[in-house]
Each structure stands twice: as C-alpha cells, then as structure tokens.
C-alpha positions, 0 to 999 in steps of 0.5 A: 448488509448494505455494503454486502448488497452494494458489493454484490451489485458491483459484482453482477455489473462486472460479470455482465460487462465481462460476458459481452462475448458478442461484442468481443467477436464483433467489435473488439475495439469497443470492448477495449474502449469500455475496459479503458473507461472502466479502468479510468472510473475505478481509479479516479483519485477522489472517488473510485467509481462503483467500488464499495470500500468493502472490495479492497477491505475484503480482498486484503482481509482474505489475504491477511487471514488465509495467506499470512505467509509469504516472501518479505513478511515476518514469516520470512526469517531473512526479512524478519532478521533484516527489517529494521536495517532495511527501514533505516538504511535502504527505505528511509535512509536515516541513522538508526540512532534517530528512531528511539523514542520517536512517535511513528504512525504506520498508516496501513500496517497490514500484518505488521512487518514495518511496525515490527521493524520500527519497534525494533528500532526503538520507536513508539508505534501507532498502527492502523489498518482497515482490517481487524485481522491485520491489526490483530496480527500486528498486535501479536508481532509487537507484543514482546517489544517494550515500546509504546503501542497503539492500534486502531481499525480504520481506513485512511480516509477516516483517520480523523474519526478513529485516531486521537488528534496527534501528529507524529515524527514519522508517518510511514504509508507503504503500499496503501494509498494507491489502493484507497477509494479516495486517494485525495482524502487519504493523502490529506489525512496522512500529510496532516498527521506529520508534525512540523519538522517530521518525515513522511515516507510513501511507497506508491506504484509508479507509472514508469513501471507499467505503461497505461496500455499494459495497465489496462490489460492487467486490469482485465485480468483483475476483473476476471480474477474478481469474478472467479469462484474461490477454488479457481482463484488459488489455482490462478495465483499458484500459476502466476507464482510459477508453482511457488506456494510462498509467492501466492501471497504476493500474487494475491496482492497484485491481482485481488484489489481492483483499485491499483493506481500508478503515479508519476513522481512529478505529480506526487512531488508537487502534491507534497510541496503544496502540502508543506513538505520540502526535500522530496526525495526518491530514496530508492532509484526504481520505477516504483516510487519510494519517497521521503519528504520533510515537513519544513526545513530538512537542513538538520536531517542532512547535517546529522541524520540522513544516510547516503543512498543505497545502490542496487541490489535493493532488499526486494531484489536479494532473493 
C-alpha cells in the first residue's frame, strides 16, 4: 500500500509537470531545462530520484504478463532454436564445451530466454528477477532440461538478502543494470557474485547509440507514455512498432521504464577494473555495450576457451 501511494504521488507530480502548457507557450527553453533536470535526477547512479522501485517492477511485470510474445524471445521459433549458439558464439564467445556443469547466475532473467540457452549448454542455472511472473515463466522454460535450477524473486540491489551467499563461474546480466534504481548497488552485487577466475557478462545501453540531447527527447515521450490511459498505451506501441503486433513487446521495453541509463564503455571498463576484473572486452562491436570481463587472470581462457569475435550481421540484425 505504501509503494502504491508513493507511485501515485510520483505520477501526480509528473502529470503536473507535463501539463505546464503555459510555460511551454511562454518559455519553451525553461521547459526543456526542467526536463533535462528531471532526466538527470531520474538517472542518478546511486538513487534514481523520486522513482519508487515499483515503477520499473510494474512496467516489466505488465510486459511479462500481458506481452509475453515477441521477437527474440522463446516464443520466436528461430531464436529458441539458436539461443544456445548465440550465447556461446556471439555474445560470450566461449566454446560450448566450457559450459557443462558450470554454475551460472542469470541476474535479471526476464521470462527466461537466456536461462534456457544456458541450460541448453549444460550449465546449472540460478535465475533471479524482481517480478514473480518472470520467475514463473523462467521456471516453465527450464522445467524439461535436466540441469540444477534455483530461482528467486529479488531485485539486484537485494541479492544478498534473497540468494544464498555463493559465487558463480559466470554471471550474466543482460539489459538489466541500466534500469535499476541504484546502479551502483546492483553493479556491486553482481560483481561480488563472480568467483575468482570467473566471468561477468553485461549488456548495457551505450551512450554512442543516442546522444544526450536525443535521449532527453526520448525521455519526454516516456513520461507521456507513463501518464497515458492503458487503452492509449497499446495504440502508441503498435504505432511505434509500425503495425507489427510481434514488435509491441520490444517497443514496450523501450518506452515503459522511466529509468534507462546509457553508459560510455570507458566508464564501465574502469569500474570493472576497480572491482578486480581484467581483460574487459566488447565482444560485439556495436554502439550498445556487450561486455565480457574475467575476474583475475584470463590467460587460460585465451589459450583454451575464447572464440574469435563474430563479424556482422549479429543475431539481432538477422530479421
């Protein structure tokens, strides 16, 4: 109930902010400055200002419950048939022979697409997500694969509270950290879960993909989407998807969460090195950040396990 009141308070504040039509008419420069300030506060690394944890949780909760089908999900036959290869050859660039018996944490599993691929490769999977709906979908995705499985409902900020204190051969955090209320806390938690000699793999939104000025314009659209009645949101997403029903899920991912940070690779590289990681590599050469890092010496990986970089087109550019 307290979270609901907090969310409603934020919504009322954003609605008042977005309705300053007199200011838009008289001093549009001031409105842009206010949006820039709101964007900066909302995307603070340590505590996304005024954003209750429920905003991101509810945005993705709706997505997993109401929009479970889409491109590059397990409902996509091509993706489901190729996800293990994608993980091994394109994302992580590790030989598939490395995975059997490895202990892997899928930190922010969504509806289980990467957990499914890791299990197909023979890894023992621990999967966590802040949404019970997502965790249940992951459980169903894994139910027929004979590997060890442990699933937990928790935010990344509170891994230490809900997941037993073990470390993993691989921690995969794909498209999650940039949405967390506290990036700093969540980043520290996932780094801590990598054992010495283990691997951390991150996908993060890159600043190269979207200049800050464009990012702020997109943030305005996210605020407007947040305030729309539910019946208008689907029409908005379908329009953004060019009328493609299967792309609505992907558009929702783009517009629904208000916290969508973007990072420069050099900043993430330094943060990883400060956390004890070496060989910090962009496995996919793209304006977004696909990052693999080894905690400790990476020499054995290079001698035995790492694959050469894939060249374009990448899996998300196939169709």
